[in-house]
LUMTI-635892 format. One line per 4 residues: number of its first residue (from 1); their letters; for each residue x, y, z of C-alpha. Coordinates in nm, 3 decimals, always signed. Layout:
N
NUM	A	X:Y:Z ~ ...;
This chain:
349
1	MSPL	+3.437:-0.536:+0.620 ~ +3.704:-0.367:+0.329 ~ +3.793:-0.610:+0.022 ~ +4.109:-0.675:+0.174;
5	CLTK	+3.937:-0.831:+0.491 ~ +3.761:-0.984:+0.266 ~ +4.063:-1.172:+0.068 ~ +4.238:-1.239:+0.412;
9	LHTR	+3.903:-1.432:+0.521 ~ +3.869:-1.686:+0.185 ~ +4.259:-1.721:+0.200 ~ +4.330:-1.857:+0.536;
13	SGHP	+4.031:-1.963:+0.662 ~ +4.036:-2.242:+0.338 ~ +3.651:-2.224:+0.355 ~ +3.493:-2.108:-0.017;
17	RLFA	+3.198:-2.212:+0.122 ~ +3.228:-1.958:+0.418 ~ +3.353:-1.714:+0.163 ~ +3.085:-1.769:-0.029;
21	CTMA	+2.820:-1.678:+0.240 ~ +2.959:-1.415:+0.363 ~ +2.957:-1.213:+0.080 ~ +2.582:-1.326:+0.037;
25	TILL	+2.503:-1.166:+0.380 ~ +2.655:-0.831:+0.281 ~ +2.493:-0.804:-0.016 ~ +2.179:-0.841:+0.111;
29	AAFS	+2.243:-0.639:+0.312 ~ +2.400:-0.360:+0.062 ~ +2.020:-0.450:-0.135 ~ +1.823:-0.419:+0.167;
33	AGIF	+1.956:-0.097:+0.218 ~ +1.913:-0.020:-0.155 ~ +1.510:-0.091:-0.047 ~ +1.528:+0.124:+0.238;
37	AWDV	+1.668:+0.391:+0.040 ~ +1.364:+0.374:-0.248 ~ +1.113:+0.338:-0.068 ~ +1.159:+0.552:+0.201;
41	GLSF	+1.429:+0.751:+0.167 ~ +1.715:+0.851:+0.349 ~ +1.578:+1.213:+0.483 ~ +1.235:+1.035:+0.572;
45	ERLI	+1.237:+1.258:+0.867 ~ +1.331:+1.566:+0.654 ~ +0.999:+1.850:+0.657 ~ +0.770:+1.913:+0.319;
49	PVMS	+0.493:+2.103:+0.246 ~ +0.136:+1.858:+0.300 ~ +0.015:+2.082:-0.036 ~ +0.323:+1.993:-0.229;
53	GIEL	+0.298:+1.854:-0.582 ~ -0.131:+1.902:-0.582 ~ -0.280:+1.917:-0.867 ~ -0.488:+2.148:-0.939;
57	FVNQ	-0.855:+2.044:-1.157 ~ -0.887:+2.199:-1.550 ~ -1.144:+2.496:-1.620 ~ -1.236:+2.590:-1.299;
61	SGPG	-1.329:+2.948:-1.145 ~ -1.446:+3.163:-0.868 ~ -1.503:+3.118:-0.522 ~ -1.493:+2.678:-0.456;
65	VGLA	-1.352:+2.431:-0.211 ~ -0.969:+2.263:-0.178 ~ -0.984:+1.905:-0.021 ~ -0.646:+1.732:+0.096;
69	LIPV	-0.711:+1.374:+0.271 ~ -0.521:+1.055:+0.394 ~ -0.614:+0.742:+0.443 ~ -0.602:+0.573:+0.841;
73	NIDL	-0.770:+0.271:+0.826 ~ -0.776:-0.036:+0.576 ~ -1.001:-0.272:+0.698 ~ -1.010:-0.636:+0.498;
77	SSST	-1.209:-0.844:+0.714 ~ -1.487:-0.542:+0.686 ~ -1.404:-0.437:+0.362 ~ -1.406:-0.058:+0.439;
81	LTLN	-1.158:+0.203:+0.385 ~ -1.144:+0.534:+0.618 ~ -1.026:+0.833:+0.506 ~ -0.934:+1.188:+0.703;
85	WWTT	-1.049:+1.481:+0.537 ~ -0.895:+1.866:+0.532 ~ -1.072:+2.092:+0.373 ~ -0.981:+2.470:+0.290;
89	GCGR	-1.181:+2.720:+0.081 ~ -1.081:+2.919:-0.199 ~ -1.132:+3.284:-0.406 ~ -1.094:+3.375:-0.756;
93	LLRD	-0.853:+3.363:-0.969 ~ -0.671:+3.683:-0.928 ~ -0.562:+3.640:-1.312 ~ -0.783:+3.571:-1.529;
97	RRLI	-0.743:+3.240:-1.692 ~ -0.814:+2.910:-1.728 ~ -0.580:+2.624:-1.572 ~ -0.441:+2.365:-1.817;
101	PGSE	-0.365:+2.018:-1.694 ~ -0.016:+1.942:-1.530 ~ +0.038:+2.319:-1.642 ~ -0.040:+2.378:-1.237;
105	KAKS	+0.147:+2.192:-1.022 ~ +0.155:+2.429:-0.672 ~ +0.497:+2.301:-0.506 ~ +0.388:+2.449:-0.123;
109	ALEL	+0.068:+2.577:+0.038 ~ +0.189:+2.913:-0.008 ~ +0.178:+2.877:-0.407 ~ -0.168:+2.799:-0.314;
113	SELG	-0.216:+3.183:-0.259 ~ -0.337:+3.256:-0.665 ~ -0.682:+3.074:-0.591 ~ -0.743:+3.221:-0.221;
117	CGLS	-0.710:+2.910:-0.051 ~ -0.725:+2.906:+0.345 ~ -0.810:+3.319:+0.309 ~ -1.214:+3.221:+0.176;
121	QTSY	-1.499:+3.435:+0.389 ~ -1.689:+3.143:+0.203 ~ -1.862:+2.897:+0.438 ~ -1.987:+2.625:+0.278;
125	SVWV	-2.050:+2.219:+0.310 ~ -1.877:+1.930:+0.202 ~ -2.104:+1.611:+0.097 ~ -1.967:+1.268:+0.084;
129	DSAE	-2.205:+1.019:-0.116 ~ -2.519:+1.221:-0.071 ~ -2.424:+1.278:+0.325 ~ -2.353:+1.647:+0.472;
133	QYSR	-2.021:+1.520:+0.613 ~ -1.882:+1.864:+0.714 ~ -1.955:+2.222:+0.740 ~ -1.821:+2.565:+0.746;
137	NASD	-1.936:+2.853:+0.916 ~ -1.673:+3.153:+0.861 ~ -1.817:+3.384:+1.110 ~ -1.638:+3.098:+1.347;
141	ELIL	-1.305:+3.144:+1.252 ~ -1.049:+3.239:+1.378 ~ -0.767:+3.463:+1.308 ~ -0.417:+3.449:+1.403;
145	QRDN	-0.141:+3.719:+1.349 ~ +0.147:+3.562:+1.248 ~ +0.463:+3.771:+1.077 ~ +0.185:+4.014:+0.948;
149	HQIR	+0.062:+3.784:+0.790 ~ -0.324:+3.622:+0.886 ~ -0.385:+3.281:+0.910 ~ -0.724:+3.178:+0.917;
153	FAPM	-0.856:+2.848:+1.128 ~ -1.127:+2.644:+1.282 ~ -1.221:+2.464:+1.552 ~ -1.298:+2.176:+1.343;
157	ETFN	-1.080:+2.093:+1.072 ~ -1.124:+1.769:+0.955 ~ -1.317:+1.456:+0.895 ~ -1.357:+1.095:+0.899;
161	TLHS	-1.579:+0.940:+0.678 ~ -1.599:+0.530:+0.627 ~ -1.596:+0.372:+0.276 ~ -1.698:+0.033:+0.168;
165	FTWI	-1.504:-0.206:-0.138 ~ -1.637:-0.088:-0.488 ~ -1.742:-0.461:-0.632 ~ -2.003:-0.364:-0.941;
169	SDDQ	-1.817:-0.229:-1.266 ~ -1.781:-0.288:-1.614 ~ -1.613:-0.598:-1.674 ~ -1.494:-0.831:-1.409;
173	TLAS	-1.179:-1.030:-1.371 ~ -1.176:-1.398:-1.447 ~ -1.078:-1.533:-1.123 ~ -1.382:-1.309:-1.005;
177	RRQH	-1.642:-1.522:-1.255 ~ -1.524:-1.880:-1.047 ~ -1.621:-1.700:-0.733 ~ -1.262:-1.597:-0.634;
181	SASA	-1.245:-1.298:-0.391 ~ -1.000:-1.018:-0.449 ~ -0.741:-1.135:-0.160 ~ -0.653:-1.471:-0.291;
185	WYPY	-0.430:-1.308:-0.511 ~ -0.237:-1.212:-0.215 ~ -0.008:-1.007:-0.231 ~ -0.100:-0.915:-0.562;
189	DVYT	-0.469:-0.816:-0.478 ~ -0.625:-0.489:-0.562 ~ -0.905:-0.323:-0.441 ~ -1.114:-0.027:-0.520;
193	ISTI	-1.342:+0.264:-0.382 ~ -1.497:+0.521:-0.515 ~ -1.713:+0.826:-0.381 ~ -1.903:+1.138:-0.533;
197	IEAF	-1.788:+1.504:-0.398 ~ -2.035:+1.810:-0.356 ~ -2.008:+2.111:-0.243 ~ -2.243:+2.404:-0.119;
201	DNIQ	-2.166:+2.762:-0.004 ~ -2.448:+2.845:+0.310 ~ -2.654:+3.120:+0.216 ~ -3.015:+3.128:+0.332;
205	SGPS	-3.132:+3.199:-0.007 ~ -3.080:+2.867:-0.113 ~ -2.710:+2.651:-0.135 ~ -2.567:+2.697:-0.453;
209	SLPI	-2.283:+2.366:-0.530 ~ -1.899:+2.506:-0.559 ~ -1.615:+2.386:-0.792 ~ -1.403:+2.122:-0.626;
213	YFLH	-1.042:+2.253:-0.757 ~ -0.821:+1.992:-0.649 ~ -0.805:+1.677:-0.491 ~ -0.512:+1.597:-0.272;
217	LYGG	-0.379:+1.292:-0.127 ~ -0.088:+1.357:+0.086 ~ -0.027:+1.015:+0.297 ~ -0.121:+0.648:+0.298;
221	HTGY	-0.161:+0.390:+0.605 ~ +0.128:+0.086:+0.663 ~ +0.103:-0.190:+0.412 ~ -0.008:-0.009:+0.121;
225	KTRI	-0.037:+0.204:-0.126 ~ -0.370:+0.377:-0.223 ~ -0.426:+0.619:-0.501 ~ -0.702:+0.826:-0.698;
229	DSVE	-0.692:+0.576:-1.011 ~ -0.927:+0.917:-1.169 ~ -1.163:+1.197:-1.132 ~ -1.469:+1.282:-1.345;
233	AVAN	-1.687:+1.548:-1.336 ~ -2.075:+1.459:-1.322 ~ -2.396:+1.626:-1.261 ~ -2.711:+1.488:-1.074;
237	LHDD	-3.031:+1.652:-0.956 ~ -2.885:+1.936:-0.719 ~ -2.508:+1.979:-0.839 ~ -2.382:+2.031:-1.167;
241	RAVY	-2.040:+2.034:-0.978 ~ -1.991:+1.709:-0.853 ~ -1.673:+1.457:-0.871 ~ -1.657:+1.159:-0.887;
245	VTFS	-1.332:+0.944:-0.746 ~ -1.184:+0.634:-0.761 ~ -0.974:+0.467:-0.540 ~ -0.690:+0.189:-0.551;
249	IRRC	-0.586:+0.022:-0.323 ~ -0.290:-0.218:-0.333 ~ +0.061:-0.432:-0.141 ~ +0.312:-0.186:-0.058;
253	FGVK	+0.630:-0.312:-0.306 ~ +0.809:-0.335:+0.066 ~ +0.512:-0.596:+0.151 ~ +0.540:-0.766:-0.160;
257	LFAI	+0.905:-0.849:-0.178 ~ +0.877:-0.962:+0.155 ~ +0.615:-1.249:+0.101 ~ +0.805:-1.319:-0.235;
261	TLFL	+1.088:-1.412:-0.072 ~ +0.883:-1.595:+0.197 ~ +0.670:-1.786:-0.090 ~ +1.067:-1.841:-0.234;
265	TSYL	+1.207:-1.962:+0.061 ~ +0.930:-2.248:+0.123 ~ +0.982:-2.314:-0.241 ~ +1.352:-2.369:-0.112;
269	LSCI	+1.331:-2.557:+0.192 ~ +1.120:-2.813:-0.034 ~ +1.362:-2.837:-0.271 ~ +1.608:-2.908:-0.036;
273	MVYI	+1.377:-3.200:+0.113 ~ +1.311:-3.407:-0.215 ~ +1.705:-3.368:-0.312 ~ +1.774:-3.555:+0.018;
277	AVCA	+1.554:-3.810:-0.033 ~ +1.671:-3.823:-0.350 ~ +1.982:-3.898:-0.257 ~ +1.853:-4.158:+0.019;
281	HCDR	+1.663:-4.342:-0.280 ~ +1.978:-4.344:-0.537 ~ +2.189:-4.535:-0.195 ~ +2.369:-4.173:-0.194;
285	SVPD	+2.528:-4.188:+0.138 ~ +2.304:-3.952:+0.370 ~ +2.409:-3.805:+0.713 ~ +2.218:-3.944:+1.009;
289	TALF	+2.149:-3.520:+1.152 ~ +1.967:-3.539:+0.776 ~ +1.656:-3.741:+0.918 ~ +1.641:-3.393:+1.155;
293	LPLA	+1.558:-3.196:+0.892 ~ +1.173:-3.304:+0.750 ~ +1.050:-3.233:+1.115 ~ +1.197:-2.931:+1.079;
297	NILL	+1.083:-2.838:+0.713 ~ +0.698:-2.905:+0.855 ~ +0.718:-2.735:+1.120 ~ +0.903:-2.401:+0.966;
301	IPQL	+0.668:-2.351:+0.689 ~ +0.347:-2.337:+0.886 ~ +0.568:-1.996:+1.018 ~ +0.673:-1.901:+0.729;
305	RAAM	+0.321:-1.928:+0.608 ~ +0.224:-1.673:+0.887 ~ +0.499:-1.430:+0.927 ~ +0.367:-1.309:+0.585;
309	PDAP	+0.228:-0.959:+0.646 ~ -0.161:-0.956:+0.688 ~ -0.180:-1.259:+0.434 ~ -0.591:-1.356:+0.429;
313	DFGV	-0.695:-1.691:+0.504 ~ -0.641:-1.849:+0.234 ~ -0.487:-1.795:-0.082 ~ -0.461:-1.908:-0.439;
317	FMDL	-0.175:-1.763:-0.502 ~ +0.062:-1.842:-0.208 ~ -0.159:-2.186:-0.107 ~ -0.288:-2.414:-0.405;
321	FGYY	+0.091:-2.292:-0.552 ~ +0.256:-2.224:-0.290 ~ +0.191:-2.369:+0.095 ~ -0.041:-2.727:-0.063;
325	VNMV	+0.316:-2.774:-0.265 ~ +0.559:-2.718:-0.058 ~ +0.352:-2.924:+0.200 ~ +0.289:-3.209:+0.010;
329	AVCM	+0.631:-3.219:-0.090 ~ +0.802:-3.235:+0.191 ~ +0.587:-3.497:+0.350 ~ +0.594:-3.711:+0.040;
333	ATLL	+1.045:-3.676:+0.076 ~ +0.982:-3.755:+0.439 ~ +0.829:-4.086:+0.350 ~ +1.109:-4.178:+0.094;
337	TFSH	+1.367:-4.093:+0.309 ~ +1.227:-4.293:+0.602 ~ +1.138:-4.612:+0.371 ~ +1.526:-4.633:+0.262;
341	NHRS	+1.665:-4.584:+0.606 ~ +1.462:-4.840:+0.753 ~ +1.500:-5.068:+0.458 ~ +1.865:-5.022:+0.460;
345	SREE	+1.866:-5.131:+0.855 ~ +1.652:-5.413:+0.817 ~ +1.866:-5.527:+0.525 ~ +2.210:-5.526:+0.788;
349	V	+2.017:-5.687:+1.045;
């Protein structure tokens, strides 16, 4: 709709409120489109390399393992996270130098050729939380010849692991001390997961630990934002090259925006109901049709609460400071409005 059409709508109709509502709808649609373009991108179907943007760990050399992962399921009811892992064997560096943090950011899988990733002839096993999860036998790999290049792949290249949320920490929030769960602060709830990753070569003389070159999170789960917070080198009784990884799970920006919008909408409806009750109490004229508004609000506010995506059964932020306040305000305003109308009708009689 062009600005000229909007001007004609304003001048011909003579209703500034209609013009304001039309402009507000257009601005809201433009804002939603901007949020979509910022969060998803206009070219969301464009193909990009899975390994683009990886960061290599510092001071690693020799045959090792690289890991790419993606969350496939987040279950808040059972406090678990399911990860799908994709492993690749890496060889020695072609140049004798050490990696500096931040200086090696591969733009695609082809740039990992310096590490020899995907070309390693080493058999290895991957352990997660002191349990073997994946074993690769180099003799079982298949070789595909394509465009003068060899591509090696195994019948099973991925595996899944189940992780429970971590609650043990050096510090705790005041909300946790007062026995509130993390979900009570929806949509600003944060969950933490930690795990230990190890890699060993499968040799008959005895397994030895292998370095881990990278951990690359290349995807997410709808409605959540998963990220790797820290990767620390640790040692135990049988491995001096293990890594301790900490993940965090948050609500994505779209879920937060949607939940807060419904939260503010509930407050807006409650404020309108309170305004009508105050007008009726001050003997200002209130149309009879306004008496249907309390019933509509009482039915609508619970529906707005239920429409919040993956909302917990009870939340301190959304319920104690939102749903509870709104329902009490609507009920009190309804009683005040009906009592005033009943008193006015008796006086007329």
